N, C-alpha and C positions, 0 to 999 in steps of 0.2 A: 628921837631917836636915841636908845638907852646906852649908857654908859657899860663897856664890855671889857674884861681883864684879859690879858695876853698872858695865858700861864707858861711857866719854862718849858715846858714841850711843844708851845705855839699853838696848843688849844686856847678857845677864846671861850669864858662863861659871863653870865651876868654879874655885872657888880652887885654887892651886896654889903652896903657901908655895914651893918651890924658885925660883919665879921670884923673887920676895924676894930669896934667898939669893944667887942666881946676880949678881943686879943690887948686891946690899952688897957682897959679894965682888971684883967689879970695879971698883967704887969706891974699896978699899982695906981693907973691912975683912976682920977675918979672919973662919974659918968658924965659929968658935963663935959670935963676937957675931952673925954675919950670920943663923945659927940661931936665935940668941934671939929677936932682933927678929922673925923670921917666925913662931915659935912666938907672940909676944903676941899678934900679927896675928892669929893663928888662934884665939887664944882670946881674941878680944874678944867682949864677949856677942851682938851682931848678927848677925843670917845672911847677912844681905845687907850688906857694905862697896862704897861707892863708890871708883874707881879713885884720885881725889880726896883722899879720906880717905886710902886705903893709902900715897900717894905722900908726903903730907905726913906721916903719921907717921913713916913711917920715914926721911925726912929729918930728923924731929927727933931719934929716936935717932942717927942716924949723927951729927950735930951733937954730940950730948952724949958721945959717945966720942972723936970726931974731927971737928974743924971741916974738915980736908982732904978726908975721904971723904964729907961734907955736897956740899964745893964741888964734887967730882970728878963726883959724879952730878950736879948741875946742868950743869954744862958737857957731859956726854955727853949729857942729855937733851935741850940747848937745840942741839946738833951733830946730834944725830938729826931733830929737829924742821925744822931748816933743810933737811937732806938730803932729807927728803921732801917739801918745799914744792915742791922742783924735780923730782920724779918725776910722771909720766901716769897 
């Protein structure tokens, strides 16, 4: 059985660990650490993971390695949400 992500609106989609890798690298994490974090999420014992849980898990891991990576992720996330607020 493949892992699913439960989105905020309740929809389920296939878990794609590269999404975590790309986001973590954009926050400043080296690829090897980003892949390790994504692998840990993928190996979590639950088959269905909520996006909220994934986000918090990744943020905690980024902060553990380097608080600047955590802060960059938060700043990016807040910026995207601000932009989306004004889209029709």
